[in-house]
Biopython code that builds the backbone (N, CA, C, O; Angstrom):
import numpy as np
from Bio.PDB.StructureBuilder import StructureBuilder

atoms = [
    (1, "MET", "N", (143.225, 87.999, -93.722)),
    (1, "MET", "CA", (141.771, 88.510, -93.200)),
    (1, "MET", "C", (142.163, 89.132, -91.869)),
    (1, "MET", "O", (142.276, 88.291, -90.977)),
    (2, "LYS", "N", (142.446, 90.640, -91.432)),
    (2, "LYS", "CA", (142.624, 90.930, -90.298)),
    (2, "LYS", "C", (141.811, 91.231, -89.601)),
    (2, "LYS", "O", (140.865, 91.899, -90.017)),
    (3, "LEU", "N", (141.908, 90.830, -88.267)),
    (3, "LEU", "CA", (140.634, 91.165, -87.366)),
    (3, "LEU", "C", (140.802, 92.882, -86.550)),
    (3, "LEU", "O", (141.760, 93.467, -86.046)),
    (4, "ASP", "N", (139.394, 93.230, -86.748)),
    (4, "ASP", "CA", (139.572, 94.733, -86.254)),
    (4, "ASP", "C", (139.081, 94.546, -85.002)),
    (4, "ASP", "O", (137.899, 94.216, -84.900)),
    (5, "ILE", "N", (139.838, 94.710, -83.892)),
    (5, "ILE", "CA", (139.643, 94.468, -82.426)),
    (5, "ILE", "C", (138.555, 95.417, -81.945)),
    (5, "ILE", "O", (137.644, 95.086, -81.186)),
    (6, "GLY", "N", (138.814, 97.127, -82.675)),
    (6, "GLY", "CA", (137.868, 97.866, -81.928)),
    (6, "GLY", "C", (136.256, 97.658, -82.502)),
    (6, "GLY", "O", (135.318, 98.278, -82.001)),
    (7, "LYS", "N", (136.119, 96.841, -83.452)),
    (7, "LYS", "CA", (134.894, 96.671, -83.931)),
    (7, "LYS", "C", (134.298, 95.527, -83.043)),
    (7, "LYS", "O", (133.169, 95.482, -82.554)),
    (8, "TRP", "N", (135.177, 94.737, -82.959)),
    (8, "TRP", "CA", (134.519, 93.314, -81.949)),
    (8, "TRP", "C", (134.438, 93.935, -80.400)),
    (8, "TRP", "O", (133.593, 93.450, -79.648)),
    (9, "ALA", "N", (135.181, 94.846, -79.986)),
    (9, "ALA", "CA", (135.010, 95.360, -78.937)),
    (9, "ALA", "C", (133.611, 96.200, -78.688)),
    (9, "ALA", "O", (133.054, 96.357, -77.602)),
    (10, "VAL", "N", (133.197, 96.688, -79.947)),
    (10, "VAL", "CA", (131.726, 97.508, -79.705)),
    (10, "VAL", "C", (130.811, 96.646, -80.027)),
    (10, "VAL", "O", (129.685, 97.144, -80.004)),
    (11, "VAL", "N", (130.859, 95.226, -80.406)),
    (11, "VAL", "CA", (129.735, 94.541, -80.759)),
    (11, "VAL", "C", (129.621, 93.823, -79.337)),
    (11, "VAL", "O", (128.518, 93.699, -78.804)),
    (12, "ILE", "N", (130.606, 93.429, -78.834)),
    (12, "ILE", "CA", (130.400, 92.855, -77.529)),
    (12, "ILE", "C", (130.207, 93.890, -76.192)),
    (12, "ILE", "O", (129.861, 93.462, -75.090)),
    (13, "LEU", "N", (130.405, 94.900, -76.390)),
    (13, "LEU", "CA", (130.074, 96.018, -75.451)),
    (13, "LEU", "C", (128.283, 96.133, -75.691)),
    (13, "LEU", "O", (127.418, 96.235, -74.821)),
    (14, "LEU", "N", (128.141, 96.081, -77.028)),
    (14, "LEU", "CA", (126.815, 96.643, -77.262)),
    (14, "LEU", "C", (125.652, 95.450, -76.668)),
    (14, "LEU", "O", (124.550, 95.762, -76.218)),
    (15, "SER", "N", (126.116, 94.186, -76.767)),
    (15, "SER", "CA", (125.568, 92.870, -76.638)),
    (15, "SER", "C", (124.995, 92.791, -74.983)),
    (15, "SER", "O", (123.924, 92.431, -74.493)),
    (16, "PHE", "N", (126.330, 93.338, -74.384)),
    (16, "PHE", "CA", (126.168, 93.371, -72.815)),
    (16, "PHE", "C", (125.072, 94.517, -72.415)),
    (16, "PHE", "O", (124.221, 94.420, -71.531)),
    (17, "LEU", "N", (125.314, 95.673, -73.323)),
    (17, "LEU", "CA", (124.172, 96.802, -72.853)),
    (17, "LEU", "C", (122.867, 96.297, -72.914)),
    (17, "LEU", "O", (122.089, 96.488, -71.980)),
    (18, "THR", "N", (122.479, 95.535, -74.137)),
    (18, "THR", "CA", (121.202, 95.375, -74.568)),
    (18, "THR", "C", (120.975, 94.170, -73.768)),
    (18, "THR", "O", (119.823, 93.770, -73.936)),
    (19, "SER", "N", (121.530, 93.579, -73.108)),
    (19, "SER", "CA", (120.879, 92.356, -72.342)),
    (19, "SER", "C", (120.005, 92.613, -71.083)),
    (19, "SER", "O", (119.339, 91.927, -70.307)),
    (20, "GLY", "N", (120.326, 93.941, -71.248)),
    (20, "GLY", "CA", (119.213, 94.333, -69.836)),
    (20, "GLY", "C", (120.023, 94.447, -68.403)),
    (20, "GLY", "O", (120.644, 93.476, -67.972)),
    (21, "CYS", "N", (119.979, 95.541, -67.788)),
    (21, "CYS", "CA", (120.393, 95.782, -66.325)),
    (21, "CYS", "C", (119.245, 95.557, -65.506)),
    (21, "CYS", "O", (118.188, 96.188, -65.538)),
    (22, "SER", "N", (119.555, 94.585, -64.759)),
    (22, "SER", "CA", (118.524, 94.166, -63.623)),
    (22, "SER", "C", (118.499, 95.298, -62.654)),
    (22, "SER", "O", (117.434, 95.534, -62.084)),
    (23, "SER", "N", (119.425, 95.938, -62.433)),
    (23, "SER", "CA", (119.300, 97.071, -61.465)),
    (23, "SER", "C", (118.537, 98.364, -61.820)),
    (23, "SER", "O", (118.048, 99.045, -60.919)),
    (24, "ILE", "N", (118.411, 98.757, -63.282)),
    (24, "ILE", "CA", (117.816, 99.729, -63.761)),
    (24, "ILE", "C", (115.937, 99.299, -63.977)),
    (24, "ILE", "O", (114.922, 99.987, -63.875)),
    (25, "ARG", "N", (116.192, 97.743, -64.332)),
    (25, "ARG", "CA", (114.656, 97.462, -64.379)),
    (25, "ARG", "C", (113.944, 97.140, -62.929)),
    (25, "ARG", "O", (112.715, 97.081, -62.882)),
    (26, "ALA", "N", (114.735, 96.934, -61.752)),
    (26, "ALA", "CA", (114.219, 96.665, -60.586)),
    (26, "ALA", "C", (113.638, 98.167, -60.143)),
    (26, "ALA", "O", (112.496, 98.329, -59.712)),
    (27, "ARG", "N", (114.571, 99.192, -60.311)),
    (27, "ARG", "CA", (114.239, 100.456, -59.538)),
    (27, "ARG", "C", (113.053, 101.010, -60.554)),
    (27, "ARG", "O", (112.361, 101.904, -60.067)),
    (28, "THR", "N", (112.754, 100.629, -61.794)),
    (28, "THR", "CA", (111.639, 101.310, -62.452)),
    (28, "THR", "C", (110.186, 100.452, -62.254)),
    (28, "THR", "O", (109.069, 100.895, -62.524)),
    (29, "GLU", "N", (110.480, 99.182, -61.740)),
    (29, "GLU", "CA", (109.202, 98.508, -61.360)),
    (29, "GLU", "C", (109.267, 98.285, -59.674)),
    (29, "GLU", "O", (108.851, 97.365, -58.970)),
    (30, "THR", "N", (109.778, 99.193, -59.443)),
    (30, "THR", "CA", (109.768, 98.956, -57.592)),
    (30, "THR", "C", (108.176, 99.918, -57.030)),
    (30, "THR", "O", (107.694, 100.666, -57.880)),
    (31, "SER", "N", (107.745, 99.870, -56.186)),
    (31, "SER", "CA", (106.611, 100.398, -55.657)),
    (31, "SER", "C", (107.084, 101.759, -54.998)),
    (31, "SER", "O", (108.180, 101.897, -54.456)),
    (32, "ASP", "N", (106.181, 102.682, -55.103)),
    (32, "ASP", "CA", (106.577, 103.873, -54.269)),
    (32, "ASP", "C", (107.136, 103.827, -52.673)),
    (32, "ASP", "O", (108.118, 104.364, -52.159)),
    (33, "ASN", "N", (106.035, 102.908, -52.084)),
    (33, "ASN", "CA", (106.423, 102.843, -50.640)),
    (33, "ASN", "C", (107.428, 101.729, -50.370)),
    (33, "ASN", "O", (107.777, 101.528, -49.207)),
    (34, "LYS", "N", (107.807, 101.157, -51.145)),
    (34, "LYS", "CA", (109.082, 100.000, -50.486)),
    (34, "LYS", "C", (110.213, 100.117, -51.627)),
    (34, "LYS", "O", (110.260, 99.622, -52.753)),
    (35, "TRP", "N", (110.953, 100.811, -51.048)),
    (35, "TRP", "CA", (112.386, 100.851, -51.846)),
    (35, "TRP", "C", (113.333, 100.064, -51.325)),
    (35, "TRP", "O", (113.769, 100.149, -50.177)),
    (36, "PRO", "N", (113.660, 99.300, -52.146)),
    (36, "PRO", "CA", (114.687, 97.854, -51.480)),
    (36, "PRO", "C", (116.435, 98.609, -51.799)),
    (36, "PRO", "O", (116.708, 99.544, -52.553)),
    (37, "VAL", "N", (117.265, 97.886, -51.018)),
    (37, "VAL", "CA", (118.643, 98.093, -51.158)),
    (37, "VAL", "C", (119.281, 97.074, -52.158)),
    (37, "VAL", "O", (119.036, 95.887, -51.943)),
    (38, "TYR", "N", (119.829, 97.298, -52.901)),
    (38, "TYR", "CA", (120.584, 96.137, -53.838)),
    (38, "TYR", "C", (119.351, 95.294, -54.656)),
    (38, "TYR", "O", (119.173, 94.076, -54.701)),
    (39, "PRO", "N", (118.580, 96.371, -55.277)),
    (39, "PRO", "CA", (117.420, 95.454, -56.014)),
    (39, "PRO", "C", (117.822, 94.854, -57.202)),
    (39, "PRO", "O", (117.045, 94.013, -57.653)),
    (40, "GLY", "N", (118.768, 95.062, -57.773)),
    (40, "GLY", "CA", (119.428, 94.349, -59.164)),
    (40, "GLY", "C", (119.756, 93.182, -58.766)),
    (40, "GLY", "O", (119.536, 92.207, -59.484)),
    (41, "VAL", "N", (120.342, 93.065, -57.547)),
    (41, "VAL", "CA", (121.099, 91.828, -57.202)),
    (41, "VAL", "C", (119.888, 90.849, -56.983)),
    (41, "VAL", "O", (119.851, 89.782, -57.597)),
    (42, "GLN", "N", (118.888, 91.222, -56.096)),
    (42, "GLN", "CA", (117.968, 90.478, -55.432)),
    (42, "GLN", "C", (117.329, 89.888, -56.892)),
    (42, "GLN", "O", (117.327, 88.681, -57.135)),
    (43, "LEU", "N", (116.759, 90.951, -57.877)),
    (43, "LEU", "CA", (116.049, 90.704, -58.959)),
    (43, "LEU", "C", (116.957, 89.696, -59.630)),
    (43, "LEU", "O", (116.258, 88.812, -60.124)),
    (44, "ASP", "N", (118.264, 89.487, -59.840)),
    (44, "ASP", "CA", (118.988, 88.645, -60.575)),
    (44, "ASP", "C", (118.869, 87.157, -59.789)),
    (44, "ASP", "O", (118.759, 86.091, -60.394)),
    (45, "VAL", "N", (118.904, 87.269, -58.597)),
    (45, "VAL", "CA", (118.726, 86.138, -57.759)),
    (45, "VAL", "C", (117.185, 85.389, -58.162)),
    (45, "VAL", "O", (116.996, 84.299, -58.701)),
    (46, "LYS", "N", (116.333, 86.258, -57.757)),
    (46, "LYS", "CA", (114.855, 85.685, -57.872)),
    (46, "LYS", "C", (114.589, 85.105, -59.156)),
    (46, "LYS", "O", (114.102, 83.987, -59.324)),
    (47, "GLU", "N", (115.015, 86.119, -60.286)),
    (47, "GLU", "CA", (114.755, 85.434, -61.743)),
    (47, "GLU", "C", (115.706, 84.001, -61.895)),
    (47, "GLU", "O", (115.148, 82.949, -62.208)),
    (48, "THR", "N", (116.802, 84.041, -61.711)),
    (48, "THR", "CA", (117.317, 82.805, -61.554)),
    (48, "THR", "C", (116.692, 81.618, -61.149)),
    (48, "THR", "O", (116.638, 80.638, -61.892)),
    (49, "GLY", "N", (116.153, 81.642, -59.873)),
    (49, "GLY", "CA", (115.853, 80.715, -58.913)),
    (49, "GLY", "C", (114.175, 80.414, -59.616)),
    (49, "GLY", "O", (113.663, 79.307, -59.449)),
    (50, "LYS", "N", (113.491, 81.428, -60.329)),
    (50, "LYS", "CA", (112.230, 80.918, -61.106)),
    (50, "LYS", "C", (112.829, 80.338, -62.087)),
    (50, "LYS", "O", (112.456, 79.172, -62.220)),
    (51, "LEU", "N", (113.786, 80.755, -63.000)),
    (51, "LEU", "CA", (114.266, 79.922, -64.100)),
    (51, "LEU", "C", (114.403, 78.597, -63.779)),
    (51, "LEU", "O", (114.120, 77.842, -64.709)),
    (52, "PHE", "N", (114.755, 78.060, -62.732)),
    (52, "PHE", "CA", (115.205, 76.713, -62.722)),
    (52, "PHE", "C", (114.269, 75.888, -61.784)),
    (52, "PHE", "O", (114.579, 74.746, -61.445)),
    (53, "SER", "N", (113.100, 76.498, -61.367)),
    (53, "SER", "CA", (111.944, 75.889, -60.717)),
    (53, "SER", "C", (110.929, 75.011, -61.252)),
    (53, "SER", "O", (110.760, 75.327, -62.430)),
    (54, "SER", "N", (110.368, 74.295, -61.007)),
    (54, "SER", "CA", (109.327, 73.191, -61.509)),
    (54, "SER", "C", (108.461, 73.751, -62.535)),
    (54, "SER", "O", (108.159, 73.227, -63.607)),
    (55, "GLU", "N", (107.998, 75.194, -61.949)),
    (55, "GLU", "CA", (106.841, 75.510, -62.820)),
    (55, "GLU", "C", (107.340, 76.272, -63.975)),
    (55, "GLU", "O", (106.486, 76.848, -64.650)),
    (56, "ASN", "N", (108.703, 76.386, -64.355)),
    (56, "ASN", "CA", (109.202, 76.986, -65.619)),
    (56, "ASN", "C", (109.058, 75.856, -66.649)),
    (56, "ASN", "O", (109.678, 74.799, -66.531)),
    (57, "SER", "N", (108.290, 76.094, -67.576)),
    (57, "SER", "CA", (108.456, 75.024, -68.860)),
    (57, "SER", "C", (109.065, 75.517, -70.120)),
    (57, "SER", "O", (108.770, 75.160, -71.260)),
    (58, "ASP", "N", (109.945, 76.377, -69.763)),
    (58, "ASP", "CA", (110.691, 76.833, -70.976)),
    (58, "ASP", "C", (111.804, 75.658, -71.574)),
    (58, "ASP", "O", (112.112, 74.729, -70.828)),
    (59, "PRO", "N", (112.198, 75.719, -72.501)),
    (59, "PRO", "CA", (113.078, 74.782, -73.290)),
    (59, "PRO", "C", (114.601, 75.111, -72.829)),
    (59, "PRO", "O", (115.015, 76.244, -72.582)),
    (60, "VAL", "N", (115.467, 73.739, -72.749)),
    (60, "VAL", "CA", (116.626, 73.909, -71.980)),
    (60, "VAL", "C", (117.448, 75.037, -72.657)),
    (60, "VAL", "O", (118.054, 75.821, -71.927)),
    (61, "LEU", "N", (117.509, 75.174, -74.050)),
    (61, "LEU", "CA", (118.197, 76.088, -74.459)),
    (61, "LEU", "C", (117.873, 77.577, -74.077)),
    (61, "LEU", "O", (118.813, 78.369, -74.032)),
    (62, "VAL", "N", (116.562, 78.015, -73.793)),
    (62, "VAL", "CA", (116.144, 79.336, -73.517)),
    (62, "VAL", "C", (116.574, 79.338, -71.957)),
    (62, "VAL", "O", (116.868, 80.428, -71.467)),
    (63, "LYS", "N", (116.622, 78.295, -71.231)),
    (63, "LYS", "CA", (117.086, 78.288, -69.674)),
    (63, "LYS", "C", (118.692, 78.372, -69.841)),
    (63, "LYS", "O", (119.126, 78.983, -68.865)),
    (64, "GLY", "N", (119.429, 78.100, -70.456)),
    (64, "GLY", "CA", (120.784, 78.136, -70.728)),
    (64, "GLY", "C", (121.206, 79.454, -71.075)),
    (64, "GLY", "O", (122.170, 79.975, -70.515)),
    (65, "ILE", "N", (120.436, 80.120, -72.112)),
    (65, "ILE", "CA", (120.861, 81.429, -72.588)),
    (65, "ILE", "C", (120.258, 82.437, -71.632)),
    (65, "ILE", "O", (120.755, 83.563, -71.650)),
    (66, "MET", "N", (119.361, 82.220, -70.885)),
    (66, "MET", "CA", (118.767, 83.197, -69.840)),
    (66, "MET", "C", (119.845, 83.431, -68.468)),
    (66, "MET", "O", (120.129, 84.463, -67.859)),
    (67, "SER", "N", (120.367, 81.792, -68.250)),
    (67, "SER", "CA", (121.328, 81.862, -67.121)),
    (67, "SER", "C", (122.612, 82.345, -67.312)),
    (67, "SER", "O", (123.323, 82.861, -66.449)),
    (68, "ILE", "N", (122.863, 82.171, -68.401)),
    (68, "ILE", "CA", (124.417, 83.114, -68.916)),
    (68, "ILE", "C", (124.093, 84.615, -68.769)),
    (68, "ILE", "O", (124.847, 85.287, -68.065)),
    (69, "ILE", "N", (123.027, 85.207, -69.377)),
    (69, "ILE", "CA", (122.735, 86.516, -69.118)),
    (69, "ILE", "C", (122.612, 86.886, -68.118)),
    (69, "ILE", "O", (123.025, 88.033, -67.949)),
    (70, "TYR", "N", (122.063, 86.250, -67.033)),
    (70, "TYR", "CA", (121.985, 86.490, -65.516)),
    (70, "TYR", "C", (123.370, 86.456, -65.254)),
    (70, "TYR", "O", (123.778, 87.550, -64.863)),
    (71, "ALA", "N", (124.351, 85.464, -65.342)),
    (71, "ALA", "CA", (125.578, 85.239, -64.589)),
    (71, "ALA", "C", (126.468, 86.471, -65.197)),
    (71, "ALA", "O", (127.477, 86.685, -64.526)),
    (72, "ILE", "N", (126.303, 87.298, -66.300)),
    (72, "ILE", "CA", (126.755, 88.530, -66.600)),
    (72, "ILE", "C", (126.237, 89.382, -66.409)),
    (72, "ILE", "O", (126.882, 90.389, -66.702)),
    (73, "ASP", "N", (125.012, 89.611, -65.910)),
    (73, "ASP", "CA", (124.494, 90.875, -65.408)),
    (73, "ASP", "C", (124.799, 90.993, -63.914)),
    (73, "ASP", "O", (125.055, 92.083, -63.401)),
    (74, "LEU", "N", (124.764, 89.782, -63.189)),
    (74, "LEU", "CA", (125.064, 89.968, -61.498)),
    (74, "LEU", "C", (125.989, 91.055, -61.091)),
    (74, "LEU", "O", (125.734, 92.049, -60.412)),
    (75, "PRO", "N", (127.350, 90.607, -61.745)),
    (75, "PRO", "CA", (128.214, 91.283, -61.027)),
    (75, "PRO", "C", (128.200, 92.925, -61.861)),
    (75, "PRO", "O", (128.462, 93.886, -61.139)),
    (76, "ILE", "N", (127.991, 93.108, -62.880)),
    (76, "ILE", "CA", (127.578, 94.380, -63.382)),
    (76, "ILE", "C", (126.609, 94.910, -62.179)),
    (76, "ILE", "O", (127.049, 95.783, -61.431)),
    (77, "SER", "N", (125.293, 94.389, -61.986)),
    (77, "SER", "CA", (124.546, 95.046, -60.951)),
    (77, "SER", "C", (124.802, 95.064, -59.718)),
    (77, "SER", "O", (124.238, 95.812, -58.919)),
    (78, "SER", "N", (125.732, 94.193, -59.419)),
    (78, "SER", "CA", (126.282, 94.601, -57.782)),
    (78, "SER", "C", (127.071, 95.753, -57.891)),
    (78, "SER", "O", (126.982, 96.511, -56.925)),
    (79, "VAL", "N", (127.925, 96.147, -58.927)),
    (79, "VAL", "CA", (128.842, 97.166, -58.813)),
    (79, "VAL", "C", (127.912, 98.444, -58.995)),
    (79, "VAL", "O", (128.053, 99.459, -58.312)),
    (80, "PHE", "N", (126.923, 98.288, -60.011)),
    (80, "PHE", "CA", (126.261, 99.718, -59.780)),
    (80, "PHE", "C", (125.187, 99.759, -58.815)),
    (80, "PHE", "O", (124.564, 100.821, -58.830)),
    (81, "ASP", "N", (124.764, 98.819, -57.907)),
    (81, "ASP", "CA", (123.992, 98.904, -56.867)),
    (81, "ASP", "C", (124.707, 99.251, -55.700)),
    (81, "ASP", "O", (124.144, 99.855, -54.787)),
    (82, "THR", "N", (126.172, 98.850, -55.635)),
    (82, "THR", "CA", (127.136, 99.527, -54.634)),
    (82, "THR", "C", (127.388, 101.032, -54.701)),
    (82, "THR", "O", (127.673, 101.757, -53.748)),
    (83, "ALA", "N", (127.243, 101.370, -55.922)),
    (83, "ALA", "CA", (127.515, 102.660, -56.447)),
    (83, "ALA", "C", (126.465, 103.569, -55.859)),
    (83, "ALA", "O", (126.790, 104.664, -55.400)),
    (84, "VAL", "N", (125.204, 103.145, -55.860)),
    (84, "VAL", "CA", (124.101, 104.154, -55.860)),
    (84, "VAL", "C", (123.321, 103.531, -54.348)),
    (84, "VAL", "O", (122.142, 103.780, -54.097)),
    (85, "ALA", "N", (124.089, 102.811, -53.560)),
    (85, "ALA", "CA", (124.014, 102.548, -52.126)),
    (85, "ALA", "C", (123.341, 103.517, -51.643)),
    (85, "ALA", "O", (122.127, 103.462, -51.444)),
    (86, "PRO", "N", (124.199, 104.683, -51.365)),
    (86, "PRO", "CA", (123.738, 105.828, -50.493)),
    (86, "PRO", "C", (122.503, 106.473, -51.050)),
    (86, "PRO", "O", (121.900, 107.140, -50.209)),
    (87, "TYR", "N", (122.058, 106.454, -52.047)),
    (87, "TYR", "CA", (120.648, 107.030, -52.639)),
    (87, "TYR", "C", (119.475, 105.886, -52.287)),
    (87, "TYR", "O", (118.304, 106.207, -52.083)),
    (88, "ASP", "N", (119.965, 104.489, -52.245)),
    (88, "ASP", "CA", (119.177, 103.859, -52.112)),
    (88, "ASP", "C", (118.612, 103.812, -50.466)),
    (88, "ASP", "O", (117.446, 103.705, -50.089)),
    (89, "LEU", "N", (119.815, 103.927, -49.669)),
    (89, "LEU", "CA", (119.272, 103.887, -48.396)),
    (89, "LEU", "C", (118.641, 105.336, -47.844)),
    (89, "LEU", "O", (118.153, 105.511, -46.727)),
    (90, "TYR", "N", (118.758, 106.202, -48.770)),
    (90, "TYR", "CA", (118.255, 107.515, -48.500)),
    (90, "TYR", "C", (116.735, 107.662, -48.650)),
    (90, "TYR", "O", (115.926, 108.354, -48.032)),
    (91, "GLN", "N", (116.576, 106.647, -49.842)),
    (91, "GLN", "CA", (114.954, 106.412, -50.461)),
    (91, "GLN", "C", (114.211, 105.693, -49.404)),
    (91, "GLN", "O", (113.127, 106.082, -48.969)),
    (92, "SER", "N", (114.949, 104.427, -48.928)),
    (92, "SER", "CA", (114.424, 103.829, -48.201)),
    (92, "SER", "C", (113.816, 104.095, -46.753)),
    (92, "SER", "O", (112.807, 103.569, -46.283)),
    (93, "GLN", "N", (114.757, 105.143, -46.076)),
    (93, "GLN", "CA", (114.570, 105.834, -45.292)),
    (93, "GLN", "C", (113.474, 106.875, -45.098)),
    (93, "GLN", "O", (112.834, 107.138, -44.081)),
    (94, "ALA", "N", (113.405, 107.465, -46.462)),
    (94, "ALA", "CA", (112.358, 108.548, -46.560)),
    (94, "ALA", "C", (111.354, 108.241, -47.231)),
    (94, "ALA", "O", (110.767, 109.141, -47.832)),
    (95, "ARG", "N", (110.887, 106.896, -47.312)),
    (95, "ARG", "CA", (109.459, 106.632, -47.891)),
    (95, "ARG", "C", (109.005, 105.725, -46.606)),
    (95, "ARG", "O", (108.106, 104.892, -46.723)),
    (96, "LYS", "N", (109.567, 105.907, -45.596)),
    (96, "LYS", "CA", (109.044, 105.224, -44.489)),
    (96, "LYS", "C", (107.630, 105.925, -43.787)),
    (96, "LYS", "O", (107.098, 105.396, -42.811)),
]
sb = StructureBuilder()
sb.init_structure("model")
sb.init_model(0)
sb.init_chain("A")
sb.init_seg("    ")
for serial, (resi, resn, name, xyz) in enumerate(atoms, 1):
    if name == "N":
        sb.init_residue(resn, " ", resi, " ")
    sb.init_atom(name, np.array(xyz, "f"), 0.0, 1.0, " ", f" {name:<3s}", serial, name[0])
structure = sb.get_structure()
């Protein structure tokens, strides 16, 4: 049985893309008068903190899967947030 590397690469890439990018999610959920810099990284850290707080009653399996998704998304969000940092700085100054 021969492994097709291209098909596996597409499956892995699609699984990363469907996990959700916190940078995009944070920018769509932000209010008009408050525009943060590095919102994706901030959202990943906040969601990870809420995941392991005492108020969260999710099963351990769900916490484990979500922590893996946040760990994968954090470097992606930091690269994306760095790329659009000039726009974020402009928006934060323009909305004051």
